[in-house]
C-alpha positions as CSV (number, residue, x, y, z in Angstrom):
1,X,19.2,17.6,-16.6
2,X,20.1,14.4,-18.6
3,X,17.4,11.8,-18.6
4,X,18.0,8.9,-16.2
5,X,19.3,5.8,-17.8
6,X,19.0,3.4,-14.9
7,X,16.3,2.6,-12.3
8,X,18.8,3.9,-9.7
9,X,19.1,7.3,-11.3
10,X,15.3,7.4,-11.9
11,X,14.3,6.9,-8.3
12,X,17.0,9.4,-7.2
13,X,15.6,12.0,-9.6
14,X,12.0,11.4,-8.3
15,X,13.2,11.7,-4.7
16,X,15.0,14.9,-5.5
17,X,11.9,16.4,-7.2
18,X,9.1,15.1,-5.0
19,X,10.7,14.1,-1.7
20,X,8.0,12.4,0.4
21,X,5.1,14.3,-1.0
22,X,4.3,11.2,-3.0
23,X,5.1,7.6,-2.6
24,X,3.8,4.1,-2.1
25,X,1.0,3.2,0.3
26,X,0.4,-0.4,1.2
27,X,-2.8,-1.8,2.9
28,X,-2.1,-5.0,4.9
29,X,-5.8,-4.9,5.9
30,X,-8.8,-2.9,4.8
31,X,-8.4,-0.3,7.6
32,X,-4.6,-0.5,8.0
33,X,-1.9,1.0,5.8
34,X,1.6,2.3,5.8
35,X,3.4,4.8,3.5
36,X,6.9,5.0,2.1
37,X,7.6,8.3,0.4
38,X,9.9,8.3,-2.6
39,X,12.4,10.3,-0.6
40,X,12.4,7.7,2.2
41,X,12.6,4.9,-0.3
42,X,15.8,6.4,-1.7
43,X,17.3,6.5,1.8
44,X,16.2,3.0,2.6
45,X,17.6,1.8,-0.8
46,X,21.0,3.4,-0.1
47,X,21.0,1.9,3.4
48,X,20.3,-1.6,2.2
49,X,22.8,-1.2,-0.7
50,X,25.5,0.0,1.7
51,X,24.9,-3.1,3.9
52,X,25.0,-5.5,1.0
53,X,28.3,-3.9,-0.3
54,X,29.7,-4.3,3.2
55,X,28.8,-8.0,3.0
56,X,30.8,-8.3,-0.2
57,X,27.9,-8.3,-2.7
58,X,28.0,-6.2,-5.9
59,X,27.5,-6.0,-9.6
60,X,28.5,-9.6,-10.3
61,X,25.9,-11.0,-8.0
62,X,22.2,-11.8,-8.2
63,X,19.8,-11.9,-5.3
64,X,16.6,-13.9,-4.8
65,X,14.0,-11.7,-3.1
66,X,11.4,-13.6,-1.1
67,X,9.2,-11.4,1.1
68,X,5.7,-11.3,2.4
69,X,3.6,-8.6,0.6
70,X,4.3,-5.1,1.9
71,X,6.5,-2.0,1.7
72,X,9.6,-4.1,2.3
73,X,9.2,-5.3,-1.3
74,X,10.0,-1.8,-2.6
75,X,12.9,-1.4,0.0
76,X,14.5,-4.7,-1.0
77,X,14.0,-4.3,-4.8
78,X,15.6,-0.9,-4.9
79,X,18.2,-1.7,-2.2
80,X,19.4,-4.6,-4.3
81,X,19.5,-2.4,-7.5
82,X,21.3,0.4,-5.6
83,X,24.0,-2.2,-4.8
84,X,24.4,-3.1,-8.4
85,X,22.8,-6.5,-8.2
86,X,20.0,-7.9,-10.3
87,X,17.3,-9.9,-8.6
88,X,14.9,-12.8,-9.1
89,X,11.6,-12.3,-7.3
90,X,9.5,-15.2,-6.1
91,X,6.3,-15.8,-4.1
92,X,6.5,-17.1,-0.6
93,X,3.0,-18.6,-0.5
94,X,2.7,-22.3,-1.3
95,X,4.3,-25.6,-0.2
96,X,8.0,-26.5,-0.2
97,X,9.3,-23.0,0.1
98,X,12.9,-24.0,0.8
99,X,13.0,-26.3,-2.2
100,X,11.5,-23.6,-4.4
101,X,14.0,-21.0,-3.2
102,X,16.9,-23.4,-3.7
103,X,15.7,-24.2,-7.2
104,X,15.3,-20.5,-8.2
105,X,18.7,-19.6,-6.7
106,X,20.3,-22.3,-8.8
107,X,18.4,-21.3,-12.0
108,X,19.3,-17.6,-11.5
109,X,22.9,-18.3,-10.3
110,X,22.0,-16.3,-7.2
111,X,24.5,-15.8,-4.4
112,X,22.2,-14.3,-1.7
113,X,18.6,-14.5,-0.5
114,X,17.1,-11.3,0.7
115,X,14.1,-12.1,2.8
116,X,12.1,-10.6,5.7
117,X,12.3,-12.1,9.2
118,X,8.9,-13.8,8.9
119,X,10.1,-15.7,5.8
120,X,13.3,-16.8,7.6
121,X,11.2,-17.9,10.5
122,X,8.9,-19.8,8.1
123,X,12.0,-21.6,6.7
124,X,13.2,-22.7,10.1
125,X,16.1,-25.1,10.0
126,X,15.7,-25.5,6.2
127,X,17.3,-22.1,5.8
128,X,20.6,-23.9,6.1
129,X,19.8,-26.1,3.1
130,X,19.5,-23.3,0.5
131,X,23.1,-23.2,-0.5
132,X,23.3,-19.4,-0.5
133,X,23.7,-16.6,2.1
134,X,20.6,-15.4,3.7
135,X,20.2,-11.8,4.8
136,X,17.0,-10.1,6.1
137,X,15.8,-6.7,5.1
138,X,15.5,-5.8,8.7
139,X,19.2,-6.5,9.5
140,X,20.3,-4.7,6.3
141,X,18.3,-1.6,7.3
142,X,19.8,-1.7,10.8
143,X,23.4,-2.2,9.8
144,X,23.6,-0.1,6.6
145,X,24.8,3.5,6.4
146,X,23.2,5.5,3.6
147,X,25.9,8.1,3.8
148,X,28.5,5.5,2.9
149,X,26.7,4.4,-0.2
150,X,28.6,4.5,-3.5
151,X,26.6,4.6,-6.7
152,X,27.0,1.2,-8.6
153,X,28.6,1.0,-12.0
154,X,25.4,-0.1,-13.7
155,X,24.2,1.0,-17.2
156,X,21.0,0.8,-19.2
157,X,22.2,-2.6,-20.4
158,X,22.7,-4.1,-16.9
159,X,20.4,-6.8,-15.7
160,X,17.9,-5.5,-13.2
161,X,15.4,-8.3,-12.8
162,X,15.3,-12.0,-13.9
163,X,11.6,-12.9,-14.3
164,X,11.1,-16.6,-14.4
165,X,8.0,-17.1,-16.5
166,X,5.2,-19.2,-15.1
167,X,5.1,-21.0,-18.4
168,X,1.5,-21.4,-19.6
169,X,2.8,-23.6,-22.4
170,X,6.4,-24.5,-21.8
171,X,9.1,-24.8,-19.1
172,X,9.9,-21.6,-17.1
173,X,12.7,-19.5,-18.4
174,X,14.5,-16.5,-16.8
175,X,13.6,-13.4,-18.8
176,X,16.2,-10.7,-18.5
177,X,14.8,-7.3,-17.8
178,X,17.5,-4.5,-18.0
179,X,17.5,-1.1,-16.4
180,X,16.9,0.4,-19.8
181,X,14.1,-1.9,-20.9
182,X,12.2,-1.3,-17.7
183,X,12.7,2.4,-17.9
184,X,11.5,2.4,-21.5
185,X,8.3,0.5,-20.3
186,X,7.8,3.0,-17.4
187,X,7.9,5.9,-19.8
188,X,5.5,4.2,-22.2
189,X,3.1,3.6,-19.3
190,X,3.4,7.2,-18.4
191,X,2.3,8.2,-21.8
192,X,-0.2,5.4,-22.6
193,X,-1.8,5.1,-19.2
194,X,-1.4,8.7,-18.0
195,X,0.8,7.6,-15.2
196,X,2.6,10.9,-14.5
197,X,3.4,12.8,-11.4
198,X,-0.2,13.7,-10.8
199,X,-1.6,10.2,-11.2
200,X,-2.7,7.7,-8.6
201,X,-2.4,4.0,-9.3
202,X,-4.4,1.4,-7.3
203,X,-3.8,-2.3,-7.5
204,X,-3.5,-5.7,-5.9
205,X,-1.2,-7.6,-8.3
206,X,1.6,-9.6,-6.7
207,X,4.8,-7.7,-6.4
208,X,6.8,-10.7,-7.3
209,X,5.0,-10.6,-10.7
210,X,6.4,-8.6,-13.7
211,X,3.5,-6.3,-14.3
212,X,2.6,-6.0,-10.6
213,X,6.1,-4.7,-9.8
214,X,6.3,-2.6,-12.9
215,X,2.9,-0.8,-12.7
216,X,2.7,-0.6,-8.9
217,X,6.3,0.3,-7.9
218,X,8.7,0.9,-10.8
219,X,6.6,3.2,-13.0
220,X,5.3,5.4,-10.1
221,X,8.8,5.6,-8.6
222,X,10.1,6.7,-12.1
223,X,7.3,9.3,-12.7
224,X,6.7,10.5,-9.2
225,X,3.1,9.4,-9.1
226,X,1.2,7.9,-6.2
227,X,0.8,4.2,-5.8
228,X,-1.8,2.4,-3.5
229,X,-1.4,-1.4,-3.2
230,X,-3.0,-4.2,-1.3
231,X,-2.0,-7.8,-1.2
232,X,-3.6,-10.2,-3.6
233,X,-4.9,-12.2,-0.7
234,X,-6.8,-9.2,0.5
235,X,-8.5,-8.8,-2.8
236,X,-9.3,-12.5,-2.8
237,X,-11.0,-12.2,0.6
238,X,-12.8,-9.0,-0.2
239,X,-12.9,-8.2,-3.9
240,X,-14.8,-4.9,-3.4
241,X,-11.8,-3.6,-1.4
242,X,-10.2,-2.9,-4.8
243,X,-12.9,-0.5,-5.9
244,X,-13.2,1.0,-2.4
245,X,-9.5,1.9,-2.4
246,X,-9.9,3.4,-5.9
247,X,-12.8,5.5,-4.6
248,X,-11.0,6.6,-1.3
249,X,-7.7,7.6,-3.0
250,X,-9.2,9.1,-6.2
251,X,-7.5,6.6,-8.4
252,X,-6.7,7.6,-12.0
253,X,-5.5,4.2,-13.2
254,X,-5.9,0.6,-12.1
255,X,-5.5,-2.8,-13.6
256,X,-6.8,-6.4,-13.4
257,X,-7.8,-9.5,-15.3
258,X,-11.2,-10.1,-16.8
259,X,-12.2,-12.4,-13.9
260,X,-11.8,-9.5,-11.4
261,X,-14.4,-7.4,-13.2
262,X,-16.8,-10.3,-13.2
263,X,-16.2,-11.0,-9.5
264,X,-16.9,-7.4,-8.5
265,X,-20.0,-7.3,-10.7
266,X,-21.3,-10.5,-9.0
267,X,-20.5,-9.6,-5.4
268,X,-21.2,-5.9,-5.1
269,X,-24.2,-4.9,-3.1
270,X,-26.3,-1.8,-3.8
271,X,-25.1,-0.3,-0.5
272,X,-21.5,-0.7,-1.4
273,X,-22.0,0.8,-4.9
274,X,-23.8,3.8,-3.4
275,X,-20.6,4.6,-1.4
276,X,-18.3,4.5,-4.4
277,X,-17.0,7.4,-6.5
278,X,-15.0,6.2,-9.5
279,X,-15.3,9.3,-11.5
280,X,-11.6,10.1,-11.2
281,X,-10.6,6.9,-13.1
282,X,-9.1,7.5,-16.5
283,X,-7.8,4.1,-17.4
284,X,-8.9,0.7,-16.0
285,X,-6.6,-1.7,-17.7
286,X,-7.9,-5.2,-18.5
287,X,-5.1,-7.7,-19.3
288,X,-3.5,-11.1,-18.6
289,X,-6.5,-13.0,-20.0
290,X,-9.0,-12.5,-22.8
291,X,-11.4,-9.6,-22.4
292,X,-15.0,-10.6,-22.6
293,X,-17.5,-8.1,-23.8
294,X,-20.3,-9.4,-21.7
295,X,-18.1,-9.1,-18.6
296,X,-17.1,-5.5,-19.5
297,X,-20.7,-4.4,-20.3
298,X,-22.0,-6.0,-17.1
299,X,-19.3,-4.2,-15.1
300,X,-20.0,-0.9,-16.6
301,X,-23.7,-1.2,-16.2
302,X,-23.4,-2.4,-12.5
303,X,-21.1,0.5,-11.6
304,X,-22.5,3.3,-13.8
305,X,-23.9,5.1,-10.7
306,X,-20.3,5.5,-9.4
307,X,-19.4,8.0,-12.2
308,X,-17.4,5.3,-14.1
309,X,-17.0,6.3,-17.7
310,X,-17.9,3.8,-20.4
311,X,-14.5,4.5,-22.1
312,X,-12.5,3.8,-19.0
313,X,-12.0,0.0,-19.4
314,X,-8.9,-0.4,-21.6
315,X,-8.1,-3.9,-23.0
316,X,-4.3,-4.4,-23.2
317,X,-1.7,-7.0,-24.1
318,X,1.6,-7.7,-22.5
319,X,4.1,-10.4,-21.9
320,X,7.1,-10.9,-19.6
321,X,9.5,-10.8,-22.6
322,X,8.2,-7.4,-23.8
323,X,6.2,-6.0,-20.9
324,X,3.3,-3.7,-22.0
325,X,2.8,-4.1,-25.8
326,X,-0.6,-2.5,-26.6
327,X,-3.5,-0.7,-24.9
328,X,-6.7,1.0,-25.9
329,X,-6.2,4.8,-26.0
330,X,-7.7,6.7,-23.1
331,X,-11.0,8.3,-23.8
332,X,-11.9,6.1,-26.8
333,X,-14.4,3.2,-26.8
334,X,-12.9,-0.2,-27.0
335,X,-13.3,-2.0,-30.3
336,X,-15.1,-5.3,-30.7
337,X,-15.8,-7.1,-34.0
338,X,-18.2,-9.8,-35.0
339,X,-16.4,-11.8,-37.7
340,X,-17.4,-14.7,-39.9
341,X,-16.5,-17.9,-38.0
342,X,-15.5,-19.9,-41.1
343,X,-13.2,-17.1,-42.4
344,X,-11.8,-16.7,-38.8
345,X,-11.0,-20.4,-38.6
346,X,-9.2,-20.2,-42.0
347,X,-7.1,-17.3,-40.7
348,X,-8.8,-14.1,-41.9
349,X,-10.8,-11.4,-40.1
350,X,-13.9,-10.7,-42.2
351,X,-16.9,-8.8,-40.7
352,X,-19.9,-11.2,-40.3
353,X,-22.9,-10.7,-42.5
354,X,-24.8,-13.9,-41.6
355,X,-24.3,-17.4,-40.3
356,X,-21.9,-18.5,-37.5
357,X,-19.9,-15.7,-36.0
358,X,-17.0,-15.1,-33.5
359,X,-16.7,-12.0,-31.3
360,X,-13.2,-10.7,-30.8
361,X,-12.0,-7.7,-28.7
362,X,-9.2,-5.4,-29.7
363,X,-6.2,-5.2,-27.4
364,X,-5.8,-1.6,-28.4
365,X,-2.9,-0.1,-30.3
366,X,0.8,-0.4,-30.0
367,X,2.3,1.7,-27.2
368,X,4.8,4.4,-28.0
369,X,8.2,3.3,-29.5
370,X,6.7,-0.2,-30.2
371,X,6.3,-1.7,-33.7
372,X,4.2,-4.7,-34.4
373,X,4.3,-7.1,-37.3
374,X,2.0,-10.0,-38.2
375,X,4.1,-12.8,-39.7
376,X,3.2,-16.1,-41.4
377,X,4.8,-18.5,-38.9
378,X,5.8,-20.9,-41.8
379,X,7.2,-18.6,-44.4
380,X,8.3,-15.9,-41.9
381,X,7.0,-13.2,-44.3
382,X,4.8,-10.3,-43.3
383,X,1.1,-11.2,-43.5
384,X,-1.5,-8.9,-45.2
385,X,-3.7,-6.7,-43.0
386,X,-6.6,-8.6,-41.4
387,X,-4.7,-12.0,-41.7
388,X,-4.0,-14.0,-38.6
389,X,-0.3,-14.8,-38.1
390,X,2.3,-14.7,-35.4
391,X,2.7,-11.4,-33.5
392,X,6.3,-10.0,-33.7
393,X,7.3,-7.1,-31.5
394,X,10.1,-4.5,-31.9
395,X,10.5,-2.2,-28.9
396,X,13.1,-0.8,-26.4
397,X,11.1,-2.7,-23.8
398,X,11.9,-6.1,-25.2
399,X,14.2,-8.3,-23.2
400,X,17.7,-9.1,-24.6
401,X,16.9,-12.8,-24.0
402,X,16.7,-15.6,-21.6
403,X,19.2,-16.1,-18.8
404,X,21.8,-18.7,-19.9
405,X,19.5,-20.2,-22.5
406,X,21.2,-19.3,-25.8
407,X,19.1,-21.8,-27.9
408,X,15.8,-20.5,-26.5
409,X,17.0,-16.9,-26.9
410,X,17.9,-17.5,-30.6
411,X,14.5,-19.1,-31.2
412,X,12.6,-16.2,-29.7
413,X,14.6,-13.0,-30.0
414,X,16.5,-11.0,-32.7
415,X,14.5,-11.9,-35.7
416,X,14.2,-9.8,-38.8
417,X,11.9,-9.4,-41.8
418,X,13.0,-8.9,-45.3
419,X,13.8,-5.2,-45.9
420,X,13.4,-4.3,-42.2
421,X,16.5,-3.7,-40.1
422,X,14.6,-3.8,-36.8
423,X,15.0,-6.7,-34.4
424,X,11.8,-8.5,-33.5
425,X,10.7,-10.8,-30.7
426,X,8.6,-13.8,-31.8
427,X,5.7,-13.7,-29.3
428,X,4.3,-17.2,-29.9
429,X,0.9,-15.5,-30.0
430,X,-1.5,-15.5,-33.0
431,X,-3.0,-12.2,-33.9
432,X,-4.1,-9.9,-36.6
433,X,-4.0,-6.1,-37.1
434,X,-7.0,-4.3,-38.6
435,X,-7.2,-0.5,-38.9
436,X,-4.3,-0.2,-36.4
437,X,-6.1,-2.4,-33.8
438,X,-4.4,-5.5,-32.5
439,X,-6.6,-8.6,-32.2
440,X,-4.9,-11.5,-30.3
441,X,-6.6,-14.8,-31.2
442,X,-4.6,-17.4,-29.2
443,X,-1.3,-19.1,-28.6
444,X,0.4,-20.5,-31.7
445,X,1.2,-23.9,-30.0
446,X,-2.2,-24.3,-28.5
447,X,-4.5,-23.8,-31.5
448,X,-6.7,-26.8,-32.1
449,X,-6.4,-27.7,-35.8
450,X,-9.2,-29.9,-37.1
451,X,-9.7,-30.6,-40.8
452,X,-7.9,-27.4,-41.8
453,X,-9.8,-25.3,-39.3
454,X,-8.2,-23.3,-36.5
455,X,-10.2,-23.5,-33.4
456,X,-9.1,-21.4,-30.5
457,X,-9.3,-23.0,-27.0
458,X,-10.2,-19.8,-25.2
459,X,-13.4,-19.6,-27.3
460,X,-14.4,-23.1,-26.3
461,X,-13.6,-22.3,-22.6
462,X,-15.7,-19.1,-22.6
463,X,-18.6,-20.9,-24.3
464,X,-18.9,-23.7,-21.8
465,X,-18.3,-21.4,-18.8
466,X,-21.2,-19.2,-19.9
467,X,-23.7,-22.2,-19.9
468,X,-24.2,-22.1,-16.1
469,X,-23.0,-20.2,-13.0
470,X,-22.0,-23.6,-11.7
471,X,-19.3,-23.9,-14.4
472,X,-16.1,-22.0,-13.9
473,X,-12.6,-21.9,-15.4
474,X,-12.0,-24.4,-18.2
475,X,-9.2,-25.8,-20.3
476,X,-9.6,-27.0,-23.9
477,X,-7.1,-28.9,-26.0
478,X,-6.7,-31.1,-29.0
479,X,-7.1,-34.8,-28.6
480,X,-4.8,-37.3,-30.3
481,X,-5.7,-40.6,-31.7
482,X,-7.7,-41.9,-34.6
483,X,-10.7,-39.6,-34.1
484,X,-9.7,-35.9,-34.2
485,X,-11.5,-34.0,-31.5
486,X,-11.4,-31.8,-28.5
487,X,-10.9,-32.3,-24.8
488,X,-12.5,-29.9,-22.3
489,X,-12.0,-29.9,-18.5
490,X,-14.3,-27.7,-16.5
491,X,-14.3,-26.8,-12.9
492,X,-17.8,-27.2,-11.3
493,X,-19.0,-25.5,-8.2
494,X,-21.2,-28.3,-6.7
495,X,-22.8,-26.1,-4.1
496,X,-24.0,-23.6,-6.7
497,X,-25.1,-26.6,-8.9
498,X,-27.2,-28.0,-6.1
499,X,-28.8,-24.7,-5.3
500,X,-29.8,-24.3,-9.0
501,X,-31.2,-27.9,-9.1
502,X,-28.6,-29.0,-11.7
503,X,-26.7,-32.3,-11.9
504,X,-23.2,-33.3,-12.9
505,X,-24.7,-35.4,-15.7
506,X,-26.9,-32.6,-17.0
507,X,-24.0,-30.1,-17.0
508,X,-21.8,-32.6,-18.8
509,X,-24.4,-33.1,-21.5
510,X,-25.0,-29.4,-21.8
511,X,-21.2,-28.7,-22.3
512,X,-20.8,-31.6,-24.7
513,X,-23.7,-30.5,-26.9
514,X,-22.5,-26.8,-26.9
515,X,-19.0,-27.7,-28.1
516,X,-20.2,-30.3,-30.6
517,X,-22.8,-28.1,-32.2
518,X,-21.4,-24.6,-31.9
519,X,-17.8,-25.5,-33.0
520,X,-18.7,-28.4,-35.3
521,X,-16.3,-30.8,-33.6
522,X,-16.6,-34.5,-34.5
523,X,-15.5,-35.8,-31.1
524,X,-15.7,-34.1,-27.8
525,X,-14.6,-35.3,-24.3
526,X,-16.0,-33.3,-21.4
527,X,-14.6,-33.8,-17.9
528,X,-16.0,-32.0,-14.8
529,X,-13.6,-31.5,-11.9
530,X,-13.6,-29.8,-8.6
531,X,-13.0,-26.0,-8.1
532,X,-9.3,-25.1,-7.9
533,X,-8.1,-28.3,-9.6
534,X,-6.8,-26.8,-12.9
535,X,-3.2,-25.7,-13.1
536,X,-2.8,-21.9,-13.4
537,X,-0.1,-19.4,-14.0
538,X,0.9,-16.8,-11.4
539,X,-1.7,-14.4,-12.9
540,X,-4.5,-16.9,-12.8
541,X,-4.5,-18.1,-16.5
542,X,-5.3,-21.7,-17.1
543,X,-2.4,-23.9,-18.2
544,X,-3.8,-26.2,-20.9
545,X,-1.0,-28.6,-21.6
546,X,-0.4,-29.4,-17.9
547,X,-4.1,-29.9,-17.5
548,X,-4.1,-32.4,-20.3
549,X,-1.1,-34.2,-18.8
550,X,-2.8,-34.4,-15.4
551,X,-6.0,-35.7,-16.9
552,X,-4.2,-38.4,-18.9
553,X,-2.1,-39.5,-15.9
554,X,-5.1,-39.7,-13.6
555,X,-3.9,-36.7,-11.5
556,X,-7.2,-34.7,-11.7
557,X,-10.2,-35.3,-9.4
558,X,-12.9,-36.4,-11.9
559,X,-16.5,-35.7,-10.9
560,X,-18.1,-36.7,-14.2
561,X,-17.3,-37.4,-17.9
562,X,-19.3,-37.0,-21.0
563,X,-18.6,-37.8,-24.6
564,X,-15.5,-39.6,-26.0
565,X,-13.1,-40.8,-23.3
566,X,-9.7,-39.3,-23.0
567,X,-7.0,-41.9,-23.4
568,X,-5.0,-42.4,-20.2
569,X,-1.4,-43.3,-19.8
């Protein structure tokens, strides 16, 4: 049979092959779950699509999908796709829901909101202010006839999803993901992460997020594997539920950020660990934030008794514009290097022999059908191996561009190198390739440049957070003005601080001395703020420029300052 070219054809092929033997299981509570087999998902998708078509929506339309976490996310996503529409997903948690839906609908040129009844109830009378039609999944399922469904005239190049980036450094833009680019990523995941028909993926990533939807719904639905998902809120309330679900369902693959590994290591009890069996795990993806060796080693040591293999943790790199880009091959140890700090700051990876060092972790190797290039961002010429430059990506998974943003699209997509006919995406990330391993060092626009040295903010943030359990997520950035220097804002847990007998003044001095001495920075401003104050992306990464803006405008709750003052507006 010909290979599917759209997500619609892909789910239909899975439903024909596997029926309801495999599918998606969602836990709304630790002891409560519901299942949607791939066969049933196909029926539900045809039902919703037929109802949407009857309402007059088709290939020229875009939907906003806003749902509480659950199986209805898969129903709605595929129902919209089966009708030929693309969709823009959005979270429902948070303030000003109606205003956020209206703003997204305008940005995505959407004509319909597909929500569940609980979201409509939450909107109340504001539902009439959105400016678009509102249809609930429940009513679409009730009124649609799957037998009357007609396959839409979509192709591999048709828009499937508009992912509006959370924007860690810039304004949000709608990244176009086509049926073809998403299928290419699903196939690469099947090969790189062993996500085939016999695999079981367990996760808690938000389904309105690109990688959450891709790894927990689209890839399993395309390969016929099992998927077990719980809401992000459930993980936040009970982090060990993640590992317990992996143990219960004999997971072969899972994924999370570095912070999740640290959280489970910190909170697990000996009794909980004794009840876990993680020997089935083949790949435990670590992405969305820098991987810390201390975190990984502590996690592996803490859960060694569960049968967890030391080669299971797999650092990876991805971005909304290109989805999964690289990952550590299964069964191999992850690669970490100690490099000379001065050479690193001047743009070269040189193994350290003595003196000041920097530890960097490889994000693995390029996934199948993906080519990487390291490019000098000023000359736009390929850089030698081991040299830090901008990461460029060529892959069938790369987006065709930003929705209705031709200038931004031209700036980021479709670039070429001399003598190379491939089109590349400019990632905006600084990286180096050494012996085939990809080492990502930071964001191009966030590097702190002092006296010709490149200092990476995430290194400063990790160094200060490691000083005390009282210190948490941090944001580092370059200071303007006559004295070149660095600003660091750190969240402090004052309850932990009090239990440890520490003080705000003492922690401020400790952080100031660490940055000043370890990074040889002439002027440092340390600000301690309350837990939860720093702006974050949807995946929990700190947003540095918005943090600096908040600090300068007086918008952050300041508990203590140390060092050079940050100028205010």
